[in-house]
N, C-alpha and C positions, 0 to 999 in steps of 0.2 A: 574458163576463168573470167570472172567479171572485172571490168575496170573499176578501180577504186582510187580515191584521193586525188583525182585529176579529171578535169572535164574533157570532152571530146576535142576541143580546140587545143588543149594542153597536150593531149596525146600526139596530135599532128605536129605541134611545135617540137616536142621531144624527138619524134621520129625524123623530122627535118634536120635537126642538129646531128642526130645519129647517122643519117645517110650522108651528110656532108663529110663526116669523118670516115665513112666506110667506102673508100675507093675500091671498086671491083669486088665488093663483098657480096655474099650470097643472100642479100636482102632484097625486098621489094619495096619500092616507094609506096606511099599511101595517100590517097586522096582524102578530101574532107569528109566523105561519106563512109570512110573506113575500108574502102575496097582497094586492094593492091593493084597498082597500075603498071608494074613492070620493074625490071632490075634497074638499080641506080648506076650511074656512070660518072658522077661528079668527082673531080679530083679532090684530094684531101691532104692534110699535113700528116695524118697518122694512117698509114696503110693497114688494111686488115691482115689477118693471119695468112701467110703464104704469098703476100704481095710485097715486093721490095719497094721501099719508098725512093723517090728521086734523090733524097738526101736524108741521112739520119740527123737527129737533133744534136747540137754541140754539147759536149760535157761541161758542166760547171766546174770551176776551179775547186770548189769545196769537196768534190768527189774524188779528186786526184791525190795520189800519194807521190813520194819522191820518184824520180825517173830511174829506170834500169840502165845500167851500163850494158850496151848491146854486145860487147865483147864477152862479158861474163854470162849474161842471160838471167841473172838473178841479183837480188840485193839482200843484205842482212840488216835487220833493225834490232837494236838492243831493247829489250823489254824490262831490263833491270835485273841485278843480282844473278848474272850468268844464265839468263834466259833470253833466247833470241828468236825472232821470226825470220824465216826465209821465204821469199816471194818472187814470182816473175811478174807481179802486178796483175795477175789474173787468178792465181791460186796462192794459198798460204799454208805453210807448215811451221813447226817450231822445233827447237832443240834446247835441251837443258844440260848444262855442264855441271858435273858434281865431282867429288874428290877423286874418283878412280875411272870415270868414264862419261859417256854422253847418252842421254835419252832423246830419241827423235820421236816427234809426234806427226804422223802422216808422211806420205811420200808420193806426192802427185807425179804422174808420169811425165808431165810437161817439163819438169826440171829435176826429177829424182836422181838422175845420173850425175848431178852436180852437188847433191847434198853433202857428200863426203868432202868435196872441195870447199864448200861453205863452212862446214864444221872445222876443216883444217885451217881456215883463216883465223879461228879463235883459239883452238886447242889441238894438241896432238894426241889427246886421249881417245880411246876406241869407242865406237858405238856399242853399247851393251844392252840397251833396251829400245824397243820400238812399240809405240802405242798407236792403235788404230782408232780414229774417231768413229768410223762406221765402215760398212763393207763396200761402199761405192768405189768403182775402179778409178774414177777421175781424181780421187783423193789418196788412194793407197795402191793404185795399180803400178807404181814404180818401186814398190817395196823390194821386189826381187833384185833390183839393181844395187841395193845396199850390201849385198853379200849376206853371209850367214849372220843372223842376229841371235844371240843366246836366249833372249826373253822377248816374246811378242805378247802384248797385253791388249785385250779387247773385251767387249761385252759378250755374253754367251750367245745372244742372237746373232752377233756378227760372225762368230765361229760357225754357227749353224748355216748361215748364208754362204760363207766361204767354202764350207765343205760341199754344199750343193753346187757352187759355181766351178769348183776345181780349177782355179786359175793359178798356174805356177808363178805368176808375177805377184800374187797376193798370198804369201805363205800363211799357213794356218796358225792361229794364235796358240801359244803354249800356256798362257795363263788367262782365265776368264773369270768374270764375276757377274752377278745379277743385279745388285742394288748399288753398293759402294765398294770402292777399293782405294786404299791409300798406298801409293808408291813412295817409299822412303829410301833414298839412295844417298849415303853419306849424310851431309847436312841439308840436302834438298828434298822437297816434298811436292808431289803432285796428288791432288785429290780427284779421283774419278767417280762420277756418279751418273746414274741413268734416270732421266726424268720421264721416261715413257715414250711411246711412239708419237712422232710428229712428222719429221722429215722421213725417217726410216726406222724400223725396229733396230735397236742396238746403237743408235746415234747418241753418244755420250758427251757429257760436259767434262772438260779437263781444266782444273783450277789450280793455279800456283799461288797459295795463300801468302807467301812471303813477298812475292812480286805484285800481288793483287791483279793477276792476269788470268782471264778466262778464255779458253778456246772452246767454241761451240759452233760446229760447222753447218753451213747451209740453213741457218736460222735467220740471222740478221745480215744484211748486205749494206754496209755503212755508206750512206749517201747515194745509194743506187736503187733503181727499180729492182725488186727481187727477181731472181731468175724465174723463168716461165712457170706458171701454175704454182706460185709460192715456193719456188725451189723444188718443184716436183714433189711436194709434200704428200705422203701417203694418207695422213690424217690431218685435214685442214683445221678442224676445231682444236685438235691437240697442238698443232703447230702455232695457231694464234695464241693459245694459252701459254705456250713456252716463251714466245716473244714477250708477252705481257709480264710473265714471271721474272724476266731478266731486269725489269725496272727495279726490282727489290734485291738484286744480287749485289754483293759488295765489290765487284770487280772495278778496276779503274781503267783497264785496257782490255778490249775485246778483239780476239782473233777469230774472224768469222769464216775463214777458209777460202774466201773469194774477194775479189776486187783489189784495189791498189793501196789501201790504207787500213790501219786498225780502226776499231770502233770505240764509241763512247756511250755514256748513258743518253746523251742527246740523240744519237743515232737510233737507239732503242725506242725512245719516245716518238721519234719521227716515224718509225716503221709501225708502231702501235697506231698512230694517227692515220697512217695510210690504210692499214688493215681495217680499222673501224669505218673509214670513209668508203672503201670499196664494198664492204659488207652492207652498209646503209644504201649505197647507190644501187646495188644489185637487188636488195630486198624491195626497194621502191619500184624498180623496173619489173620485177616478177609480179607485183600487184597491178602495175599500170598497163602492161601489155596484154591484150586479149589473146586467148589461145584458140587456134583452129578456125579463124574467121578470115574470109576474103581471099583465100588462095584459089587460083584458077587452075584448071587442067591437072588436078591432083586426085587420084583415086581415094575414095573415102577410107579404104582399108590401109592406105599407106601412112601408118602412124608415125613412121620415122620422118616423113616429109613435114608433117605438122609440128613435130617436136623441133626439127631443124630450123624451121621458119620462126617458131616462137623463141627459141633460145638465141638465135641470131639477133632478133629484135631486142631481147633483154640485154644481151651483151652490148649492142649498139648504144642503147640508152645509158648503160653503165659507163662506157667509154666517154660518151658525150658529157656525162655528169662529172667525171673525174678529171677531164683534161684541163679546164680553166685553172684549177687550183694547183694541180700536181705536175704539169708539164715542165715547170721551171724549178720544182723543188727536189726532184729525184733524177739523177743522171740516167740517161737511156730510157726515159719514161715511155717513149714511142715503141720500143722494141717488144715489150711484153705486157702492155696494159690490156690488150685483147685477151691474152692467155689468162690473166688474173680474173677478168670479168667472167669468162667462160667457166673457169675453175670455181669461182665463188657461186655462180648460178647453180652449178651441179651440186656443190656442197650444201647450200641452203636447202635444196630440194630433197636431198637423199641422206645427208649425215644426221 
């Protein structure tokens, strides 16, 4: 791959910044003639993947929600009109109280054993329905602790995956749908819809129109760096489009399934901006960095070595480009920016 849009000195400057960020990374420093001169050892504020930093960046106040009572291990937040969020400030679920019972949405294992206790603070009505946002165990792996639930609703893909996984803590759905499903219980309504694959097949949107609350899990991480590799999205272009589509959704409160507070449209806009920036930074790096030049002591047939070297330099330039703007705009920026750059590099090349 030929270098474009940047002169030789510019490549050196970009790599110098990247290597300053990549403490103990599997990169090689580069001299002015383009030849690699050996592994870098400079200390940095943002450690590379697998290297623990001396200290993680402090979290901005804008990313934090109300504190948890450590004796309870969870908190309840009213979302309006008998709809509530339950959270341990790392995971989030919801429950909806209606005339004769309660609908629970997701049961993260980290606090699922206390969901009945949380519901009991609000009502003595029984849990009659359980909605799965998607199949991942970190969000529904505590469903078995709720006891027998008469109705479990999920997307058809979620049922397929759960049948494959055969996890007794994730009971098989009793009601499934492919496109849309309206759950009307008494005077309350939840609108379930499937926007296609992004995070995982079967990951649905749960919208309470009366309360104008949307629960869409593992898509937007309000105020935070997304979890690694864009929330381990299976389809990164699809995931990016789903984030962008949320800008036009009529919700007023967003329950994203993670972190310590609910989200807003401003959080969606911020994540769109981050996604656009990391894609631009990675695209630029893919064009800037030469492929397969300057490596010493590597067999010509070792294509993995050349790809590893190239993608490490692409990711390094991406991290260097993203850091000045974003290190203070997203909580825990330092934890997963390397993951995002590597994931973006892979997606641009193959998706």
